[in-house]
VEXLO-994212 format. One line per 5 residues: number of its first residue (from 0); for each residue x, y, z of N, C-alpha, C. Coordinates in Angstrom, 1 decimal. Example, Ala and Ser with C-alpha at 12.3 -4.5 7.8 and 13.67 -1.06 7.14 Angstrom:
// residues 2
0 = 13.2,-5.7,7.8,12.3,-4.5,7.8,13.2,-3.3,7.8 ~ 12.8,-2.2,7.1,13.7,-1.1,7.1,12.9,0.0,7.9 $
This chain:
// residues 235
0 = -2.3,-40.7,-8.7,-1.6,-40.5,-9.9,-2.3,-39.4,-10.7 ~ -1.5,-38.4,-11.1,-2.1,-37.3,-11.9,-1.9,-37.5,-13.4 ~ -2.9,-37.4,-14.2,-2.9,-37.6,-15.6,-3.5,-36.4,-16.3 ~ -3.3,-36.2,-17.6,-3.8,-35.1,-18.3,-4.3,-35.5,-19.7 ~ -5.4,-34.8,-20.1,-5.9,-34.9,-21.5,-6.1,-33.5,-22.0 $
5 = -6.0,-33.3,-23.3,-6.3,-32.0,-23.9,-7.6,-32.1,-24.7 ~ -8.5,-31.1,-24.3,-9.8,-31.0,-25.0,-9.8,-29.6,-25.6 ~ -9.5,-29.6,-26.9,-9.4,-28.3,-27.6,-8.3,-27.5,-27.0 ~ -8.5,-26.3,-26.6,-7.5,-25.5,-25.9,-7.5,-25.7,-24.4 ~ -8.3,-26.6,-23.9,-8.4,-26.8,-22.5,-7.6,-28.0,-22.0 $
10 = -6.8,-27.9,-21.0,-6.1,-29.0,-20.4,-6.9,-29.5,-19.2 ~ -7.2,-30.8,-19.2,-7.9,-31.4,-18.0,-7.0,-32.3,-17.3 ~ -6.6,-31.9,-16.1,-5.8,-32.7,-15.2,-6.8,-33.5,-14.3 ~ -6.4,-34.8,-14.1,-7.3,-35.6,-13.2,-6.4,-36.6,-12.4 ~ -6.9,-36.9,-11.2,-6.2,-37.9,-10.4,-6.9,-39.2,-10.8 $
15 = -6.1,-40.3,-10.9,-6.6,-41.6,-11.3,-6.3,-42.6,-10.2 ~ -7.4,-43.3,-9.9,-7.3,-44.3,-8.9,-8.0,-45.6,-9.5 ~ -7.5,-46.7,-9.2,-8.1,-48.0,-9.6,-8.8,-48.7,-8.4 ~ -9.9,-49.3,-8.7,-10.6,-50.0,-7.6,-11.3,-51.2,-8.1 ~ -11.8,-52.1,-7.3,-12.5,-53.3,-7.7,-13.9,-52.9,-7.9 $
20 = -14.2,-52.5,-9.2,-15.5,-52.0,-9.6,-15.6,-52.4,-11.1 ~ -16.9,-52.3,-11.6,-17.2,-52.7,-12.9,-17.2,-51.5,-13.9 ~ -17.5,-50.3,-13.4,-17.6,-49.1,-14.2,-16.7,-48.0,-13.8 ~ -16.4,-47.1,-14.8,-15.5,-46.0,-14.5,-16.4,-44.8,-14.0 ~ -15.9,-44.1,-13.0,-16.6,-43.0,-12.4,-15.7,-41.7,-12.6 $
25 = -16.3,-40.6,-12.9,-15.6,-39.3,-13.0,-16.3,-38.4,-12.0 ~ -15.5,-37.8,-11.2,-16.0,-36.8,-10.2,-15.4,-35.5,-10.4 ~ -16.2,-34.4,-10.3,-15.6,-33.0,-10.4,-16.0,-32.4,-9.0 ~ -15.0,-31.9,-8.3,-15.2,-31.4,-7.0,-15.2,-29.9,-6.9 ~ -15.7,-29.3,-5.8,-15.9,-27.8,-5.7,-14.6,-27.0,-5.9 $
30 = -13.4,-27.7,-5.7,-12.1,-26.9,-5.9,-11.6,-27.1,-7.3 ~ -12.5,-27.6,-8.2,-12.3,-27.8,-9.6,-11.4,-29.0,-9.9 ~ -11.0,-29.8,-8.9,-10.2,-31.0,-9.2,-11.1,-32.1,-9.8 ~ -10.5,-32.9,-10.6,-11.2,-34.0,-11.2,-10.6,-35.3,-10.8 ~ -11.5,-36.2,-10.3,-11.0,-37.5,-9.8,-11.7,-38.6,-10.7 $
35 = -10.9,-39.6,-11.2,-11.4,-40.7,-11.9,-11.1,-42.0,-11.2 ~ -12.1,-42.8,-11.0,-12.0,-44.1,-10.4,-12.3,-45.2,-11.4 ~ -11.3,-45.9,-11.8,-11.5,-46.9,-12.9,-11.4,-48.3,-12.4 ~ -12.0,-49.3,-13.1,-11.9,-50.7,-12.7,-10.4,-51.1,-12.8 ~ -10.0,-52.0,-11.9,-8.6,-52.4,-11.7,-7.8,-52.6,-13.0 $
40 = -8.3,-53.2,-14.0,-7.4,-53.6,-15.1,-7.6,-52.6,-16.3 ~ -8.2,-51.5,-16.1,-8.4,-50.5,-17.2,-7.1,-49.9,-17.7 ~ -6.9,-49.9,-19.0,-5.7,-49.3,-19.5,-5.8,-47.8,-19.5 ~ -4.7,-47.1,-19.4,-4.7,-45.7,-19.3,-5.3,-45.0,-20.5 ~ -5.0,-45.6,-21.7,-5.5,-45.1,-22.9,-7.1,-45.1,-22.9 $
45 = -7.6,-46.1,-22.4,-9.1,-46.2,-22.3,-9.7,-45.2,-21.3 ~ -8.9,-45.0,-20.2,-9.4,-44.0,-19.2,-9.4,-42.6,-19.8 ~ -8.3,-42.3,-20.6,-8.2,-41.0,-21.2,-9.3,-40.8,-22.2 ~ -9.6,-41.8,-22.9,-10.7,-41.8,-23.9,-12.0,-41.5,-23.3 ~ -12.3,-42.1,-22.1,-13.5,-41.8,-21.4,-13.6,-40.4,-20.9 $
50 = -12.5,-39.9,-20.4,-12.4,-38.5,-19.9,-12.7,-37.6,-21.0 ~ -12.1,-37.8,-22.2,-12.4,-36.9,-23.3,-13.8,-36.9,-23.7 ~ -14.5,-38.1,-23.6,-15.9,-38.2,-24.0,-16.7,-37.4,-23.0 ~ -16.3,-37.2,-21.8,-17.0,-36.5,-20.8,-16.5,-35.1,-20.6 ~ -15.6,-34.7,-21.4,-14.9,-33.4,-21.2,-15.9,-32.2,-21.2 $
55 = -16.9,-32.2,-22.1,-17.9,-31.2,-22.1,-18.6,-31.1,-20.8 ~ -19.0,-32.2,-20.2,-19.7,-32.2,-18.9,-18.7,-31.8,-17.8 ~ -17.5,-32.2,-17.9,-16.5,-31.8,-16.9,-16.3,-30.3,-16.8 ~ -16.2,-29.7,-18.0,-16.0,-28.2,-18.1,-17.3,-27.5,-17.6 ~ -18.4,-28.1,-17.9,-19.7,-27.5,-17.4,-19.7,-27.5,-15.9 $
60 = -19.3,-28.6,-15.3,-19.3,-28.7,-13.8,-18.3,-27.7,-13.2 ~ -17.1,-27.6,-13.8,-16.1,-26.6,-13.4,-16.7,-25.2,-13.4 ~ -17.3,-24.9,-14.5,-17.9,-23.5,-14.6,-18.9,-23.2,-13.5 ~ -19.7,-24.2,-13.1,-20.6,-24.1,-12.0,-19.9,-23.8,-10.7 ~ -18.9,-24.6,-10.4,-18.2,-24.5,-9.1,-17.3,-23.2,-9.1 $
65 = -16.9,-22.7,-10.2,-16.1,-21.5,-10.2,-16.8,-20.3,-9.5 ~ -18.1,-20.3,-9.6,-18.8,-19.1,-9.0,-18.6,-19.1,-7.4 ~ -18.2,-20.2,-6.8,-18.0,-20.3,-5.4,-16.5,-20.2,-5.0 ~ -15.7,-20.0,-5.9,-14.2,-19.9,-5.6,-13.8,-18.5,-5.2 ~ -12.6,-18.3,-4.7,-12.2,-17.0,-4.2,-12.5,-15.9,-5.2 $
70 = -13.1,-14.9,-4.7,-13.5,-13.8,-5.6,-13.4,-12.4,-4.9 ~ -12.3,-12.2,-4.2,-12.0,-11.0,-3.5,-12.2,-9.8,-4.5 ~ -13.0,-8.8,-4.2,-13.2,-7.7,-5.2,-12.0,-6.8,-5.3 ~ -11.9,-6.1,-6.4,-10.7,-5.2,-6.6,-10.8,-4.1,-5.6 ~ -9.6,-3.7,-5.0,-9.5,-2.6,-4.1,-8.9,-1.4,-4.8 $
75 = -9.3,-0.2,-4.3,-8.7,1.0,-4.8,-7.6,1.6,-3.9 ~ -7.5,1.1,-2.7,-6.5,1.5,-1.7,-6.6,3.0,-1.4 ~ -7.9,3.4,-1.1,-8.1,4.8,-0.8,-8.8,4.9,0.6 ~ -8.6,6.0,1.4,-9.2,6.1,2.7,-10.7,5.8,2.7 ~ -11.1,5.1,3.8,-12.5,4.8,3.9,-13.0,3.5,3.3 $
80 = -12.1,2.9,2.5,-12.4,1.6,1.9,-12.4,0.5,2.9 ~ -13.3,-0.5,2.7,-13.4,-1.6,3.6,-12.4,-2.7,3.3 ~ -11.8,-3.2,4.4,-10.9,-4.3,4.2,-11.2,-5.3,5.4 ~ -10.9,-6.6,5.1,-11.2,-7.6,6.1,-9.9,-8.1,6.8 ~ -10.1,-8.6,8.0,-9.1,-9.3,8.7,-9.7,-10.2,9.7 $
85 = -9.5,-11.5,9.6,-10.1,-12.5,10.5,-11.7,-12.4,10.6 ~ -12.3,-12.1,9.4,-13.7,-12.0,9.4,-14.3,-10.7,9.8 ~ -13.5,-9.7,10.3,-14.0,-8.4,10.7,-13.7,-7.4,9.6 ~ -14.6,-6.4,9.5,-14.4,-5.3,8.6,-13.7,-4.2,9.2 ~ -12.7,-3.6,8.5,-11.9,-2.5,9.0,-11.9,-1.4,7.9 $
90 = -12.0,-0.1,8.4,-11.9,1.0,7.5,-10.5,1.3,7.3 ~ -10.1,1.5,6.0,-8.7,1.8,5.7,-8.4,3.3,5.9 ~ -7.4,3.6,6.7,-6.9,4.9,6.9,-5.5,5.0,6.4 ~ -5.1,6.1,5.8,-3.8,6.3,5.3,-3.2,7.6,5.8 ~ -2.1,7.5,6.5,-1.6,8.7,7.2,-0.1,8.8,6.9 $
95 = 0.3,10.1,6.7,1.8,10.3,6.4,2.6,10.1,7.7 ~ 3.7,9.4,7.5,4.6,9.1,8.6,6.1,9.0,8.0 ~ 7.0,9.0,9.0,8.4,8.8,8.6,8.8,7.4,8.3 ~ 8.0,6.5,8.8,8.2,5.1,8.6,7.0,4.4,8.0 ~ 7.2,3.4,7.1,6.1,2.7,6.5,5.8,1.5,7.4 $
100 = 4.5,1.5,7.9,4.1,0.5,8.8,2.5,0.4,8.8 ~ 2.0,-0.8,9.1,0.5,-1.0,9.1,0.1,-1.4,10.5 ~ -1.0,-0.9,11.0,-1.4,-1.2,12.3,-2.9,-1.3,12.4 ~ -3.5,-2.2,13.3,-4.9,-2.3,13.5,-5.2,-1.4,14.7 ~ -6.1,-0.5,14.6,-6.5,0.4,15.7,-8.0,0.5,15.8 $
105 = -8.6,-0.3,16.8,-10.0,-0.3,16.9,-10.7,-0.9,15.6 ~ -11.5,-0.1,15.0,-12.1,-0.6,13.7,-11.5,-0.1,12.5 ~ -10.2,0.3,12.6,-9.5,0.9,11.5,-8.2,0.1,11.2 ~ -7.9,0.0,9.9,-6.7,-0.6,9.4,-5.8,0.6,8.9 ~ -4.8,1.0,9.7,-4.1,2.2,9.4,-2.8,1.9,8.7 $
110 = -2.6,2.6,7.6,-1.3,2.5,6.9,-0.6,3.8,7.1 ~ 0.6,3.7,7.8,1.4,4.9,7.9,2.5,4.8,6.8 ~ 2.6,5.8,6.0,3.4,5.7,4.8,4.1,7.1,4.5 ~ 5.2,7.0,3.9,6.0,8.2,3.6,5.4,9.0,2.4 ~ 4.5,8.3,1.7,3.8,8.9,0.5,2.4,8.4,0.4 $
115 = 1.5,9.1,1.1,0.1,8.7,1.2,-0.7,8.8,-0.2 ~ -0.1,9.4,-1.2,-0.7,9.5,-2.5,-0.3,8.3,-3.4 ~ 0.6,7.5,-2.9,1.1,6.4,-3.7,0.3,5.1,-3.4 ~ -0.7,4.8,-4.2,-1.6,3.7,-4.0,-0.9,2.3,-4.1 ~ 0.1,2.3,-5.0,0.9,1.0,-5.1,1.7,0.7,-3.9 $
120 = 2.2,1.8,-3.3,3.0,1.6,-2.0,2.0,1.1,-0.9 ~ 0.8,1.7,-0.8,-0.2,1.3,0.2,-0.6,-0.1,0.0 ~ -0.8,-0.5,-1.3,-1.1,-1.9,-1.6,-0.1,-2.9,-1.2 ~ 1.2,-2.5,-1.5,2.3,-3.4,-1.1,2.5,-3.5,0.4 ~ 2.3,-2.4,1.1,2.4,-2.4,2.6,1.3,-3.3,3.2 $
125 = 0.1,-3.2,2.6,-1.0,-4.0,3.1,-0.8,-5.5,2.8 ~ -0.3,-5.8,1.6,0.0,-7.2,1.3,1.0,-7.8,2.1 ~ 2.1,-7.1,2.4,3.1,-7.5,3.3,2.6,-7.8,4.7 ~ 1.7,-6.9,5.2,1.1,-7.0,6.5,0.3,-8.3,6.6 ~ -0.6,-8.4,5.6,-1.5,-9.6,5.5,-0.6,-10.9,5.5 $
130 = 0.4,-10.9,4.7,1.3,-12.1,4.5,1.9,-12.5,5.8 ~ 2.5,-11.5,6.5,3.2,-11.8,7.8,2.2,-12.4,8.8 ~ 1.0,-11.8,8.9,0.0,-12.3,9.8,-0.5,-13.7,9.4 ~ -0.7,-13.9,8.1,-1.1,-15.2,7.6,-0.1,-16.3,7.9 ~ 1.2,-16.0,7.7,2.2,-17.0,8.0,2.1,-17.4,9.5 $
135 = 2.0,-16.5,10.4,1.9,-16.8,11.8,0.6,-17.6,12.1 ~ -0.5,-17.1,11.7,-1.8,-17.7,12.0,-1.9,-19.1,11.3 ~ -1.5,-19.3,10.1,-1.6,-20.5,9.4,-0.7,-21.6,10.1 ~ 0.5,-21.3,10.5,1.3,-22.2,11.2,0.7,-22.7,12.5 ~ 0.2,-21.7,13.3,-0.5,-22.1,14.5,-1.7,-23.0,14.3 $
140 = -2.5,-22.7,13.3,-3.7,-23.4,12.9,-3.3,-24.9,12.5 ~ -2.2,-25.0,11.7,-1.8,-26.3,11.3,-1.4,-27.2,12.5 ~ -0.6,-26.6,13.4,-0.1,-27.3,14.6,-1.3,-27.7,15.5 ~ -2.3,-26.8,15.7,-3.4,-27.2,16.5,-4.3,-28.2,15.8 ~ -4.5,-28.1,14.5,-5.3,-29.0,13.8,-4.7,-30.4,13.7 $
145 = -3.4,-30.5,13.6,-2.8,-31.9,13.5,-3.1,-32.7,14.8 ~ -3.2,-32.0,15.9,-3.4,-32.7,17.2,-4.8,-33.4,17.1 ~ -5.7,-32.9,16.3,-7.0,-33.6,16.2,-7.0,-34.9,15.4 ~ -6.0,-35.0,14.5,-5.9,-36.2,13.7,-5.2,-37.3,14.5 ~ -4.2,-37.0,15.3,-3.5,-38.0,16.0,-2.3,-38.4,15.2 $
150 = -1.2,-38.8,15.9,0.1,-39.2,15.3,0.0,-40.4,14.4 ~ -1.1,-41.2,14.6,-1.2,-42.4,13.8,-1.6,-42.1,12.3 ~ -2.3,-40.9,12.2,-2.7,-40.5,10.8,-1.7,-39.5,10.2 ~ -1.3,-38.5,11.0,-0.3,-37.5,10.6,0.8,-37.5,11.6 ~ 2.0,-38.0,11.2,3.1,-38.1,12.2,3.8,-36.8,12.5 $
155 = 3.9,-35.9,11.5,4.6,-34.7,11.8,4.0,-33.5,11.0 ~ 4.4,-32.3,11.4,3.8,-31.1,10.7,4.3,-31.0,9.3 ~ 3.4,-30.9,8.3,3.9,-30.8,6.9,4.5,-29.4,6.6 ~ 5.3,-29.3,5.6,5.8,-27.9,5.2,4.7,-27.1,4.7 ~ 4.8,-25.8,4.9,3.8,-24.8,4.4,4.3,-23.8,3.4 $
160 = 3.5,-23.6,2.4,3.8,-22.5,1.4,2.6,-21.6,1.4 ~ 2.8,-20.3,1.4,1.7,-19.3,1.3,1.8,-18.7,-0.1 ~ 0.8,-18.9,-0.9,0.8,-18.6,-2.3,-0.5,-18.1,-2.8 ~ -0.6,-17.0,-3.5,-1.8,-16.5,-4.0,-2.3,-17.4,-5.2 ~ -3.5,-17.8,-5.1,-4.1,-18.7,-6.1,-5.5,-18.1,-6.5 $
165 = -5.7,-18.0,-7.8,-7.0,-17.4,-8.3,-8.2,-18.3,-8.2 ~ -7.9,-19.6,-8.1,-9.0,-20.6,-8.1,-9.0,-21.6,-7.0 ~ -8.2,-21.3,-5.9,-8.2,-22.3,-4.8,-7.9,-21.5,-3.5 ~ -8.5,-22.0,-2.4,-8.2,-21.5,-1.1,-6.9,-22.2,-0.6 ~ -6.7,-23.5,-1.0,-5.6,-24.2,-0.6,-5.4,-25.5,-1.4 $
170 = -4.3,-26.1,-1.2,-4.0,-27.4,-1.9,-3.0,-28.2,-1.1 ~ -2.9,-29.5,-1.5,-1.9,-30.4,-0.8,-1.2,-31.0,-2.0 ~ 0.1,-30.8,-2.0,0.9,-31.4,-3.1,1.1,-32.9,-3.0 ~ 1.5,-33.6,-4.0,1.8,-35.0,-3.9,2.9,-35.4,-2.9 ~ 3.8,-34.4,-2.7,4.9,-34.6,-1.7,4.5,-34.2,-0.3 $
175 = 3.2,-33.9,-0.1,2.8,-33.6,1.3,3.0,-32.1,1.7 ~ 3.2,-31.2,0.8,3.3,-29.8,1.2,1.9,-29.1,1.2 ~ 1.6,-28.4,2.2,0.3,-27.7,2.3,0.5,-26.3,1.7 ~ -0.3,-25.9,0.8,-0.3,-24.6,0.1,-1.5,-23.8,0.5 ~ -1.4,-22.7,1.1,-2.6,-21.9,1.5,-2.6,-20.5,0.8 $
180 = -3.8,-20.1,0.5,-4.0,-18.8,-0.1,-4.0,-17.7,1.0 ~ -3.1,-16.7,0.9,-3.1,-15.7,2.0,-4.4,-14.9,2.1 ~ -5.3,-15.0,1.1,-6.6,-14.3,1.2,-7.4,-14.8,2.3 ~ -7.3,-16.0,2.7,-8.1,-16.6,3.8,-7.8,-16.0,5.1 ~ -6.8,-15.2,5.3,-6.5,-14.5,6.6,-7.6,-13.5,6.8 $
185 = -8.3,-13.1,5.7,-9.3,-12.1,5.8,-10.7,-12.7,6.3 ~ -10.7,-14.0,6.4,-11.9,-14.7,6.9,-11.9,-15.1,8.3 ~ -13.0,-15.5,8.9,-13.0,-15.9,10.3,-12.1,-17.1,10.6 ~ -11.6,-17.2,11.8,-10.6,-18.2,12.2,-11.1,-19.6,11.9 ~ -12.4,-19.8,12.1,-13.0,-21.2,11.8,-12.9,-21.5,10.3 $
190 = -13.0,-20.5,9.5,-12.9,-20.7,8.0,-11.5,-21.1,7.7 ~ -10.5,-20.5,8.3,-9.1,-20.9,8.1,-8.9,-22.3,8.6 ~ -9.5,-22.6,9.7,-9.4,-24.0,10.2,-10.0,-25.0,9.3 ~ -11.1,-24.6,8.7,-11.7,-25.5,7.7,-10.8,-25.8,6.5 ~ -10.2,-24.8,5.9,-9.3,-25.0,4.8,-8.1,-25.8,5.2 $
195 = -7.5,-25.5,6.4,-6.4,-26.3,6.9,-6.7,-27.8,7.0 ~ -7.8,-28.0,7.7,-8.2,-29.4,7.9,-8.5,-30.1,6.6 ~ -9.1,-29.4,5.7,-9.4,-30.0,4.4,-8.1,-30.5,3.7 ~ -7.1,-29.6,3.8,-5.8,-30.0,3.1,-5.1,-31.1,3.9 ~ -5.2,-31.0,5.2,-4.6,-32.1,6.1,-5.2,-33.4,5.8 $
200 = -6.5,-33.4,5.6,-7.2,-34.7,5.2,-6.6,-35.3,4.0 ~ -6.1,-34.4,3.1,-5.5,-35.0,1.8,-4.2,-35.7,2.1 ~ -3.6,-35.4,3.2,-2.4,-36.2,3.6,-2.7,-37.6,3.9 ~ -3.9,-37.8,4.3,-4.4,-39.2,4.6,-5.1,-39.8,3.4 ~ -6.0,-39.0,2.7,-6.7,-39.5,1.5,-6.5,-38.5,0.4 $
205 = -5.6,-38.8,-0.5,-5.2,-37.8,-1.6,-6.4,-37.3,-2.5 ~ -7.5,-38.1,-2.6,-8.6,-37.6,-3.4,-9.8,-37.4,-2.6 ~ -10.9,-36.9,-3.2,-12.1,-36.6,-2.5,-13.0,-37.9,-2.5 ~ -12.5,-38.9,-1.9,-13.3,-40.1,-1.8,-14.3,-40.0,-0.6 ~ -15.1,-41.1,-0.5,-16.0,-41.1,0.7,-15.2,-41.1,2.0 $
210 = -14.1,-41.9,2.0,-13.2,-41.9,3.2,-12.7,-40.5,3.5 ~ -12.4,-39.7,2.5,-11.9,-38.4,2.7,-13.0,-37.6,3.5 ~ -14.2,-37.6,3.0,-15.3,-36.8,3.6,-15.6,-37.3,5.0 ~ -15.5,-38.6,5.2,-15.8,-39.2,6.5,-14.8,-38.7,7.5 ~ -13.5,-38.6,7.1,-12.5,-38.1,8.0,-12.7,-36.6,8.2 $
215 = -13.0,-35.9,7.2,-13.2,-34.4,7.4,-14.3,-34.2,8.3 ~ -15.4,-34.9,8.2,-16.6,-34.8,9.1,-16.2,-35.2,10.5 ~ -15.3,-36.2,10.7,-14.9,-36.6,12.0,-14.1,-35.5,12.7 ~ -13.2,-34.9,11.9,-12.3,-33.9,12.5,-13.0,-32.6,12.7 ~ -13.9,-32.2,11.8,-14.6,-31.0,11.9,-16.1,-31.2,11.5 $
220 = -16.9,-31.6,12.4,-18.3,-31.9,12.1,-19.1,-30.9,11.4 ~ -18.8,-29.6,11.7,-19.5,-28.5,11.0,-18.8,-27.9,9.9 ~ -18.0,-28.7,9.2,-17.2,-28.1,8.1,-18.0,-27.4,7.0 ~ -19.2,-27.9,6.7,-20.0,-27.4,5.6,-20.5,-25.9,6.0 ~ -20.7,-25.7,7.3,-21.1,-24.4,7.8,-20.0,-23.4,7.5 $
225 = -18.8,-23.8,7.8,-17.6,-22.8,7.7,-17.2,-22.7,6.2 ~ -17.4,-23.7,5.4,-17.2,-23.6,4.0,-18.1,-22.6,3.4 ~ -19.4,-22.6,3.8,-20.4,-21.7,3.3,-20.0,-20.2,3.7 ~ -19.6,-20.1,5.0,-19.2,-18.8,5.5,-18.0,-18.3,4.8 ~ -17.1,-19.1,4.5,-15.9,-18.7,3.7,-16.3,-18.2,2.4 $
230 = -17.2,-18.8,1.7,-17.6,-18.4,0.3,-18.3,-17.1,0.4 ~ -19.0,-16.8,1.5,-19.8,-15.5,1.5,-19.0,-14.3,2.1 ~ -17.9,-14.6,2.8,-17.2,-13.5,3.5,-16.5,-12.5,2.5 ~ -15.8,-13.0,1.5,-15.0,-12.0,0.7,-15.8,-11.6,-0.5 ~ -16.9,-10.9,-0.2,-17.8,-10.4,-1.3,-17.6,-8.9,-1.4 $
C-alpha cells in the first residue's frame, strides 16, 4: 500500500506493510523508495506522524543514495565524442548521407544524416537507435530471466514500458508492469540483467524486505557486483 506525507515542500511517498512486531521500522533504499513496517494494529494517522518525525532523516538518506543514481553526463553530439553501448565505448562519427540512419562499425557509432551540422537531429537519431535496441534487448532479457524464477513464482511475462527516469534504473508498478530506463542499454549485459531481475523480484515481493533480497541473491548470486558495475559505467 502506497501512502504519502508532506514535509514542507517535499512529498514523501512510502509503502506501508503491517507485521506482527512491537515497533515501527522505516527503511530508505538505494532507489530512494521508502518502506514502513508497522505493528499490526497501528492506525494510519500514527504511521504518518512517525514518518513526519523521521522526515529529516529520510531526506538525508535519500540525498546520500542520490549520488549513486543514474548520472549520464551531458553530450554535445559532436564527432569524436565517446558513447556507450552494452558497456563498450564507441567514438561518434557523423557523416552526410541521403538517408538518416545509425550504425555500429568496429569501434565507431556512425550517424548518417542529411544535415551533419544539426546536433538536435543527431541526438534524436541516436536516441531512436538506443530505444529500438533497448526494446529488443530488454524483452529478451526479461524472457530469459523469468525462466530462472520458475512458473510457480512468475506465471507469465509482465508488460514492459521503456521510459527515461532521472532517478531510477527501473521500477515495478503495483499492477505488475516493468518499467526500464533506456539508459541501461549503454551498460554491460549483466548490468541489464541485474536491473531486470531486481524488478522481477518485486513481482514476488513488492518491497525491499529480507525475503526480497534472499530471492534476488538466489536468482543472481553476484547481483552486488553488477550493481556496482552499473553505477560506475555511465560516468
